[in-house]
C-alpha positions as CSV (number, residue, x, y, z in Angstrom):
1,M,29.7,-11.5,-0.3
2,S,29.0,-12.6,-3.9
3,S,25.7,-12.8,-5.6
4,N,25.6,-16.6,-5.2
5,E,26.3,-16.5,-1.6
6,E,23.2,-16.9,0.9
7,V,22.6,-15.6,4.4
8,Q,20.6,-17.1,7.2
9,D,17.4,-15.5,8.6
10,D,16.0,-15.8,12.2
11,A,14.3,-19.1,11.3
12,G,17.5,-20.7,9.9
13,E,16.1,-20.5,6.3
14,E,18.6,-19.7,3.3
15,K,17.8,-16.8,1.3
16,E,19.4,-15.2,-1.8
17,V,20.7,-11.5,-1.7
18,F,21.3,-8.8,-4.3
19,T,24.7,-7.2,-3.6
20,E,26.1,-3.9,-4.5
21,A,28.2,-5.7,-7.1
22,D,25.1,-7.2,-8.6
23,E,23.5,-3.5,-8.6
24,K,26.4,-2.1,-10.5
25,K,26.3,-5.0,-13.1
26,E,22.6,-4.6,-13.5
27,Q,22.9,-0.7,-14.0
28,S,25.7,-1.2,-16.5
29,E,23.6,-3.6,-18.7
30,M,20.5,-1.1,-18.7
31,T,19.9,0.7,-22.0
32,N,19.6,4.5,-22.0
33,K,15.9,4.2,-22.6
34,E,15.5,1.8,-19.6
35,K,17.3,4.3,-17.4
36,A,15.2,7.2,-18.7
37,D,12.0,5.3,-18.2
38,V,13.0,4.6,-14.4
39,I,13.6,8.2,-13.8
40,A,10.4,9.2,-15.5
41,E,8.3,6.9,-13.2
42,I,10.2,8.0,-10.1
43,Y,9.4,11.8,-10.7
44,G,5.9,11.4,-12.3
45,Q,4.7,8.7,-14.5
46,V,3.7,9.5,-18.0
47,H,0.2,8.2,-18.8
48,P,-1.3,8.2,-22.4
49,N,-4.2,10.5,-23.2
50,E,-7.3,8.4,-22.5
51,T,-9.4,9.1,-25.5
52,P,-12.8,7.2,-25.7
53,D,-11.5,5.3,-28.6
54,L,-8.4,4.1,-26.8
55,V,-10.4,2.9,-23.8
56,S,-13.0,1.3,-26.0
57,E,-10.6,-0.5,-28.3
58,S,-8.5,-1.4,-25.4
59,L,-11.2,-2.9,-23.4
60,K,-12.3,-4.9,-26.6
61,G,-8.9,-6.1,-27.1
62,L,-8.4,-7.2,-23.5
63,T,-11.6,-9.3,-23.6
64,E,-10.4,-11.0,-26.8
65,E,-6.9,-11.6,-25.3
66,I,-8.4,-13.2,-22.3
67,D,-10.8,-15.4,-24.2
68,G,-8.0,-16.6,-26.3
69,M,-6.1,-18.0,-23.3
70,P,-6.2,-21.7,-22.3
71,A,-9.3,-22.5,-20.2
72,E,-7.3,-23.7,-17.3
73,K,-5.8,-20.3,-17.0
74,R,-9.2,-18.6,-16.8
75,V,-10.9,-20.8,-14.2
76,N,-11.0,-18.3,-11.5
77,W,-11.8,-15.3,-13.8
78,E,-14.7,-17.3,-15.2
79,K,-15.9,-18.0,-11.7
80,A,-15.6,-14.3,-10.9
81,K,-17.7,-13.1,-13.8
82,E,-20.5,-15.6,-12.8
83,R,-20.4,-15.1,-9.2
84,C,-19.7,-11.4,-8.8
85,P,-20.3,-9.8,-12.2
86,E,-20.6,-6.5,-10.6
87,L,-17.0,-6.6,-9.6
88,T,-15.6,-7.7,-13.1
89,G,-16.9,-5.0,-15.4
90,D,-15.2,-2.4,-17.5
91,R,-14.2,-0.3,-14.5
92,H,-12.4,-3.3,-13.0
93,K,-10.7,-4.1,-16.5
94,L,-9.6,-0.6,-16.9
95,M,-7.5,-0.6,-13.7
96,F,-5.4,-3.5,-15.2
97,L,-5.2,-1.6,-18.5
98,R,-4.0,1.5,-16.9
99,C,-1.5,-0.4,-14.8
100,E,0.1,-1.8,-18.0
101,V,-0.2,1.5,-19.9
102,F,-2.8,-0.1,-22.3
103,N,-0.7,-3.2,-23.3
104,V,-3.5,-5.7,-23.5
105,G,-1.5,-8.7,-23.5
106,L,0.2,-7.8,-20.1
107,A,-3.1,-6.5,-18.8
108,A,-4.7,-9.8,-19.5
109,L,-1.9,-11.8,-17.7
110,R,-2.1,-9.6,-14.7
111,L,-5.9,-9.8,-14.5
112,L,-5.9,-13.5,-14.6
113,K,-3.1,-13.8,-12.0
114,Y,-5.0,-11.3,-9.8
115,W,-8.1,-13.6,-9.6
116,D,-6.0,-16.7,-9.1
117,K,-4.2,-15.0,-6.1
118,R,-7.3,-13.6,-4.8
119,V,-8.9,-17.0,-4.6
120,E,-5.8,-18.3,-2.9
121,L,-5.6,-15.5,-0.4
122,F,-9.3,-15.1,0.5
123,G,-10.6,-18.6,-0.2
124,E,-13.7,-19.3,-2.4
125,D,-16.2,-18.1,0.4
126,K,-14.8,-14.6,0.3
127,A,-12.8,-14.1,-2.8
128,F,-16.0,-13.2,-4.8
129,L,-17.2,-10.7,-2.2
130,P,-16.4,-7.0,-2.4
131,L,-13.1,-6.2,-0.8
132,T,-14.7,-4.1,2.1
133,L,-14.4,-4.3,5.8
134,D,-17.7,-5.9,6.1
135,G,-17.2,-8.2,3.0
136,A,-14.0,-10.0,2.2
137,L,-12.0,-8.5,5.0
138,R,-14.5,-9.0,7.8
139,D,-12.3,-11.4,9.8
140,D,-9.1,-9.4,9.4
141,E,-9.6,-6.7,11.9
142,V,-6.2,-7.2,13.8
143,A,-4.1,-7.3,10.6
144,L,-5.9,-4.1,9.3
145,E,-5.2,-2.2,12.5
146,M,-1.6,-3.3,12.8
147,S,-1.3,-2.8,9.0
148,L,2.3,-2.6,7.8
149,M,1.0,-0.3,5.1
150,Q,-1.2,2.9,5.7
151,S,-2.9,5.0,3.3
152,T,-1.9,8.6,4.0
153,E,-4.6,10.1,1.6
154,A,-2.0,12.5,0.6
155,T,-0.3,12.9,-2.9
156,D,3.0,13.8,-4.4
157,E,3.3,16.7,-6.9
158,A,2.3,14.4,-9.7
159,G,-1.0,13.5,-8.1
160,R,0.0,9.9,-7.0
161,R,-1.2,8.6,-3.6
162,I,1.4,8.1,-1.0
163,V,1.3,4.9,1.2
164,L,3.4,4.7,4.4
165,G,5.1,1.5,5.4
166,D,6.3,1.1,9.0
167,P,7.6,-2.3,10.1
168,S,7.8,-1.3,13.6
169,R,4.0,-1.8,13.8
170,L,4.4,-5.5,13.1
171,D,4.0,-8.1,15.9
172,K,4.6,-11.6,14.6
173,T,2.7,-13.2,17.4
174,K,-0.5,-11.7,16.1
175,Y,-0.6,-12.3,12.5
176,T,0.1,-14.7,9.7
177,V,1.5,-13.8,6.5
178,P,-1.8,-14.2,4.5
179,D,-3.5,-12.0,7.1
180,M,-1.0,-9.2,6.4
181,V,-1.2,-9.7,2.6
182,R,-4.9,-9.4,2.7
183,A,-4.5,-6.2,4.7
184,F,-1.9,-4.9,2.1
185,W,-4.4,-5.7,-0.7
186,Y,-7.1,-3.7,1.2
187,T,-4.9,-0.7,1.4
188,M,-3.8,-0.8,-2.3
189,H,-7.4,-1.1,-3.4
190,A,-8.3,1.8,-1.2
191,V,-5.6,3.9,-2.9
192,L,-6.8,2.6,-6.3
193,E,-10.3,4.1,-5.8
194,D,-8.4,7.4,-6.9
195,E,-8.5,7.5,-10.8
196,M,-5.3,9.5,-10.9
197,T,-3.5,7.0,-8.8
198,Q,-4.7,4.2,-11.3
199,K,-3.2,6.2,-14.2
200,R,0.0,7.5,-12.6
201,G,0.8,5.0,-9.7
202,V,1.6,4.9,-6.1
203,I,4.5,6.1,-4.0
204,L,5.7,3.9,-1.2
205,L,7.2,5.9,1.7
206,L,8.9,3.5,4.0
207,Y,9.9,4.4,7.5
208,P,11.8,1.6,9.3
209,H,13.6,3.8,11.8
210,H,11.9,2.4,14.9
211,A,11.8,-1.3,13.6
212,H,13.8,-4.1,15.4
213,V,15.6,-6.7,13.3
214,S,13.2,-9.4,14.7
215,Q,10.5,-7.5,12.8
216,F,12.0,-8.2,9.6
217,D,9.7,-10.7,7.9
218,R,11.1,-12.0,4.7
219,K,8.1,-14.2,3.9
220,L,5.7,-11.1,4.2
221,I,8.2,-8.9,2.0
222,A,8.2,-11.7,-0.5
223,A,4.6,-12.1,-0.5
224,N,3.8,-8.3,-0.9
225,A,6.5,-8.0,-3.7
226,E,4.8,-10.7,-5.5
227,S,1.5,-8.9,-5.4
228,M,3.1,-5.7,-6.7
229,K,5.1,-7.3,-9.5
230,G,2.6,-8.9,-11.5
231,I,-0.9,-9.3,-9.7
232,L,-2.3,-6.0,-8.2
233,P,-3.3,-3.4,-10.8
234,V,-1.0,-0.8,-9.4
235,R,2.0,1.0,-10.7
236,I,4.8,1.6,-8.2
237,G,6.4,5.0,-8.8
238,S,9.1,4.7,-6.2
239,F,10.1,3.4,-2.8
240,Q,11.3,6.2,-0.7
241,I,13.1,4.6,2.3
242,C,13.6,7.0,5.1
243,H,15.8,7.0,8.2
244,P,16.9,3.3,8.0
245,P,18.0,1.7,11.1
246,T,21.5,0.3,11.7
247,F,20.7,-3.3,10.8
248,F,19.2,-2.2,7.5
249,Q,22.6,-2.7,5.6
250,I,22.1,-6.4,6.5
251,V,18.6,-6.9,5.3
252,F,18.7,-4.4,2.4
253,P,20.4,-6.8,0.0
254,V,17.6,-9.4,0.6
255,I,14.9,-6.8,0.2
256,K,16.3,-5.9,-3.2
257,F,16.5,-9.4,-4.4
258,L,12.9,-10.1,-3.3
259,L,11.6,-7.0,-5.1
260,G,13.0,-8.0,-8.4
261,K,14.6,-5.7,-11.0
262,R,11.8,-3.6,-12.0
263,L,10.9,-2.5,-8.4
264,R,14.4,-2.3,-7.0
265,Q,15.5,0.2,-9.5
266,R,12.9,2.6,-8.1
267,I,14.4,2.6,-4.5
268,K,15.9,5.7,-3.0
269,V,17.3,5.7,0.5
270,H,17.4,9.0,2.6
271,A,19.4,9.1,5.9
272,G,20.4,12.0,8.1
273,S,18.4,14.6,10.1
274,K,14.6,15.1,9.5
275,E,15.2,18.4,7.8
276,H,17.6,16.6,5.4
277,V,15.4,13.8,4.7
278,L,12.4,16.4,4.1
279,E,14.6,18.1,1.7
280,R,15.4,14.9,-0.2
281,L,11.7,13.9,-0.4
282,A,10.7,17.4,-1.9
283,H,13.5,16.8,-4.5
284,F,11.4,13.9,-5.5
285,G,8.2,15.7,-5.6
286,I,7.0,14.8,-2.1
287,P,6.4,18.1,-0.1
288,K,6.3,18.4,3.6
289,E,2.4,18.8,3.5
290,S,2.3,15.3,2.2
291,V,4.7,13.7,4.6
292,P,3.5,11.9,7.8
293,S,4.1,13.7,11.1
294,D,6.5,10.9,12.3
295,L,9.0,11.9,9.6
296,G,8.5,15.7,10.3
297,G,5.6,16.3,7.9
298,D,2.1,17.6,8.3
299,V,0.1,14.4,7.8
300,V,-1.3,13.0,11.0
301,L,-2.2,9.3,10.6
302,D,-4.7,7.4,12.6
303,Q,-5.3,3.9,11.4
304,K,-8.1,3.1,13.5
305,A,-10.0,6.3,12.6
306,W,-9.4,5.7,8.9
307,L,-10.8,2.2,9.2
308,A,-13.8,3.4,11.1
309,K,-14.5,6.1,8.5
310,R,-14.4,3.6,5.6
311,K,-16.6,1.3,7.5
312,E,-19.2,3.9,7.9
313,L,-19.1,4.4,4.2
314,D,-19.4,0.7,3.5
315,L,-15.8,0.6,2.1
């Protein structure tokens, strides 16, 4: 199948794919620096020394960059500053600077896109509320409990939080795509409460082993990918895909296409016995103590208990 061919999903929609031939071409066109940067991020992202001067000058530069943008691009940001000033201060701005490694231009663009998407996802009645279970997420209990993505509270050897993605949890009869994207945002904001994760990024540990092909949700993958690529203030260190099912070879080219160049270059796929996969994860700095029990690790997850604990803490 060529890069221009298309496949049909279960709804009969056409979608593009990213083939092995496309991947080889993309790899051959990468510079040595680009390849080195990808490897550095997979194994543990480098972050600049955050001196007081760097933070102060960057926050000042970010404000100037945003103020210099056309007014129509700042509409929702201006609303946020007026309606929830406690959510738009320096701590908020610093997440975007860290995500873009203190490139103020890229941080400004991401921040403005973030507030545009936040208003689109949550509506004006909730977008300016805190992203808490009793705030902006108060009507998303079903999606949060089902959540495709779960915070493990564990970290890799570089100190990056690990998030587990398990598509076998999905039930298409019980959610809409915006429901699940809001749940994804909540999980990402939860891991971003950790300062080291803001600086060094997140590891996505994906476990599709028990998923059925009917649970493959192209629109949800596309929506979450959009959030990761240029909206949420989160750096993705790597996607570690473990124990892929037999149908994975069919959907993987679609997933790679939807993720885009930067994210798909951070994908590693591990198959075989649990012991072999644990060895491969350890090679990438993810020890057994940080791996969920479903994959043979030591971390026991309970999404309902995690949500209940956060609700008690007003998070």
